[in-house]
C-alpha positions, 0 to 999 in steps of 0.5 A: 500500500505504501510503495515509494515512487517519485511521480509526485516529487521527483527530478527531471532528466536534468536534475531539476525539480519536476512539476506534477501535471495534476493540479497547478494551483499557486500557493499563497506563499510561493515566490518567484526566483530572485524575490525576497522571502519574508520570514513571516511566511514561515509560520507554524502552528502546534495542534493538540487533539484530545479525545475524551471517550469515557468518564468512569466513576471509581469512587466519587463520594458525592452524587451530583452534576459534573463537568470537565473543563480543559485549557492549554498553555505553554509551560513558559508562556506567561507572555505567550498566547494560550491554546485556543479550541480550533474544532470539536467533533462529537463522534458519537451523539450522547443520549440527549433524551436522558436525564443524566446529560444536560445541554451540550459542550461549550467553548469560552472565548474569555479563557479559551477553554473547552467544557464538556456537557454536564453529566449526572453521577448517581452511583459507583462504577458508573460510565458516561460516554462523552465521545468528543474530540477537541483540538487546540491550536497554539501559535508559533512564530519563527523563533519559537519553532525551535524552542524547548517549551512543553505544553501544559493541559489543565483539567478541572472537574466542576461539581454542582449538587442535584437541584430541581432548578436546572436553569441554574446548573451551569452557573453552579458548575462554573462556581465550584471546582472540585479537583484540578489535574495537569498533564505535561506534553514534553517538547520531544512529543510535540512533533508527533505523539499518539498515546492513550492518556488516563486521567484520575484527578486526585484521591478524593475524586477518584475517577477514570477519564479514558482519553487519547491524545495526539499532537502534530506540528502544522503549517499555519494557515490554509494549505493548498497544492504547491506549484513547485515540488522539490527533489530529495537531493534538495531536501537533504541539503536543506536538512544537512544545513539545518543540522550542521550549518551555522548560517545559511545565505539565500542566494536568490533574493539576497535575504539572509535567513538563519538556521531558524527557517531551516529548522522550521522545514526540518521540524515539519518534515519530522512531524510528517514522518512521525504521523505517516509512520503511525498511520501506516502502523495502525493500518497494518495492525487493523488491516485497513485500507486508508487510501480513501480516507485522504482527500488528495487533489483530483488526478492524484493518488494516495501513493503519489501524495506520500511519494515525498521522501519518507525515510529519515534524511541522510546526513551524508550526501553523494558528491556525484549527485551534488555535482550533477545538480550544481551543473544544472543550476543556472546561478552564475554567482560562484562566490556564493554557490558553495558554503562550508559546513562544519561537521559533527562527531557522527560525521567525523572530521570531514566538513560537508560542502554543499550548494546553497539553495535559493530562497524560493526552494526553501519556501517551496519545501515548507509549503509542500510539507505543510500541504502534505501534513494537513492532508495526512493529519485530517486522514489520521483523525478520520481514521481514528474516529472510524476505528476508535475502539480498536485504536484506544484498546491498542494505545491502552496496551502500549501505555500499560507496557510503557509504565514499567519503564517510565516509573522505574525511575523511582524503583530499585529492583533486585532479584535474589536467591532464597537460601535453603538454610534454616534461620536459627537463634544465636551466632549462626543466625547472622549468616542469614540475617536477611532472607535472600537479601544478604547471604553473607556475614554482616558486619557487626555495626551494620543497622539494616534499617538505616542502610535502607533509609540511606539507600533510598535517600541517595536514590532520591537525591539522584532523581532530584538531579535528573533531567526527565525529558522523554516523549511520554505524557507526564502526569504532573502529580508525579512529575511536578516534583519527582524528588517528593515521590515515594522511592520503592525498593523491590526484592523479587525472591525466586521460589522453586517450582515442582516439575510435575505434570502439565500446568495450566488454567483449570475450569471450574463448574459454577454449580459445584462452587455453590455446593462447596460454599454451602458445605463450609467445612466439607473438603472440596470435591476433586471433580471441581477441577476439570481437565485442561484440554476440554473444548469448554476452556475457550468459553470459560470466564474468570471470576476475580474477588478481592477482599480489603481488610482495614487495621486497628480502629480503622474504617472499611474505606481505608484501602480505597486507593489501593482498591481503585488501582486494582479496579483500573487494572482488573475492571471486572474484579468484585471487591469487598471492603470488609466492615464486619470488624469496624469499631471492633478491632480491640478484641480477640484476633480469633473472634475478628478472624471468625467474623471476617471469614463468615463475611467473606463466605457470604460475599463469595456465595452471593456473587457466585449465585448471581453468575451462571455458566462455566468459569476458566478459573476463580481467583480470590485475593486479599489486601490487609493493612496493619493488624488487618493482616493478622485478622485475615490470616486468622480468617483463613484458618476458619473451617468456613473458608476451607472450600475457597483455599484453592482459589487463593491468588494474590496476598498484599500485606501493607505494613502488617505485624506478622511476627508481632511486636517483639524487638520493637525499637520505638520506645514511644510507641511501646509506651502507648501499647502498654497504656492500651493494655493497662487502661483499655484492656485491648486483648489484641494488644496482649496478643501482639506483644505475646502477653496473652499467655505465660508460655509463648508456645501457647500465644496466639501469634505463635500458633498462627505462624504454625498454621498454613495461612500463606502456603496457598497464595500464588503471589505474596507481596509484603509492603513495609517502610523503614519510616513506619514506627508503628510496625517493627520493620522485620515483622512487616517483612517477615525476616530475621531481627538481629536483636533475637540473637542476644535473646536467650529466652525468646529468640529461639521461639521467634526463629521458629515462628519466622521459619514456619512463615518462610517455609510456607512462603517458599513452599514449592508448587506446580504452578509458578509462585511469586514472593516480593518484598517492597520497601516504600520510602516516603518523602516526609520533608514537607511534614516537618517535625511533629509527633506523627513523624517522631513516633512513626505514625506518619508513614504508617498512615501514608500508606492509606493517604497516597496511591503513588506507591501502589500505582508503581508496584501494581502497574509494574507487576500487572500479572499479579493483580489480574 
């Protein structure tokens, strides 16, 4: 489809530019030989197209009317004109008869903004299909074409309560801005960018706005078919001068044109190639012919229109071709015919000597590229609207894959081997002080907590000195101040797999699931797991359940930010925000676990009964914060949960005291625990501090560690923070504590508990298993020195109040959450 030939732009037998016989329209900017070129003729415009496909309510706390307002500006543009809405396309008509959408979108000439139509949100996970494309234009002058400024898009979420007086709706919306979010399009992306771009606003207005964004650099003004067409040798000379020359002297009109005019032509050429390559790639992916989409002049085919040299220009020119071209030129002024251009490193030490171009040739190249860009850009927008669902799905997948690389700036990744030795009390334990992390003898003065903090701060200082300038759209919530973003150290541990049989997905019959949910303590039938090779596998679906358990004196919505990220990755997941222990977290862990188990069993039974048919697999995942991790582990031991143990998938522990509060070094927090035990009689605090029984072998935590609560999970992720003073660092990570080596009374029991947990985590299985430890280092520089930071509460609560750490981890390892 995209053959390269040169009937549209080529050479005649003498090497001069050939003129196409198709149309001979004179472009408004073309000039005659010898005439002076006005630099004002080289006018460019930056166009940014934003497709707003869908507004999805993840977790808006208030019902009401909402509206999205968009403005655009240059990042350094205090004295530069803002972006102006150029065109709007409503590619799918909204249901104007619905009570949930009112009036239509609008454009304001006062602040050059675009606002979507107001829409009403009634419930969580509600979809509103806005289906509108808005295109902004930003003017560029000759000097700005080579600037390094980025473009900032500002999105405002306006809110108005539901009112009977609908006539006052717009005024109410304009006066109430609920949330603001900004995206940055870096300079490298302005020549051409085609990207999926999700918008989430903030933690208090958790929504998903499905968008795609497209940028292009265009010639300003109306483009018509140029009269004069230039050859590939001529355009290569232009680009070589623009790339390596210090000055260009136009021989035709005597007007001195600097490198800026040449950069304008080169920028148009680059923009055209990026856009053309994207259109070609999409057409091949979707097997779609695009010839009919381009409104080319009569008598000219699509292939003729794109026959202009599409490959990147060569920096080295053929001297013979240049000589042939120079002989064909009729310019007799030899003193100005050649110009020495200093070479660069990639050209070696040799200088490039080339013929100067006339001013009209340069201008013809500018108009020719501008005309082609206009045609291809409109063809791309048309192609996008006709195939929007497929294109958005494709771009979303590309975006998801790119996030791992982009967010790796804030992540320190390592893969370690799991040692086979048991961890014992005494001197021998120091050889295996940190499971999988340090398998050598540690120096006596090393403090693992301080080592982790120092490494994170060093990485943070490195980020502060980085100049991040890629071609991806940058979320200013993250990129606005990169040094304040949490730094995450990820340790992936290798778990051995058993070489038995054939692994694969298993089909589960829904009726048998219901039977098992009714039987509670009865073992799961062997016939539930069907063979892999049946034809029903293709039609099988997946059931995904996620249970979120809050911590001490917590609220059932504490983990809502993590839940929202999970739903973004797996929109079909059914989530349970556990409420059964709310206001009852000071009691016995066994009782709290029993209540949670019954709540989960009811939830699963209800959801499964609402489904019918055959399922490829069922996945049951848990997320716990603080002591919620002990509650959910206790719940797993209950008989009512036994039918569901084989469905356990991912377990994410967020700062969980899995080994209790032995060897806690936080004196202030330990004093608080003592007060809770004495004054409040909190039984769970006795269990956390092993004071619930005189014999440690009879304590709750010792027995819990001996039960197989972790072995059935396919993926285990332990999140900890060295800044969290509420939970001992080693307890959250389930690793050895150096203080246990000098504890002759309790050290051996601590080692038993630790080994029991590690044996479960590292138990080999037929299916691949994942074990990760993630250290999250928050930036607390803006919090100052307060009681919260001193006692370590700030970091413990930061897990609930920010979602950046969860976003980085979960989108970097999406396979663990789907």
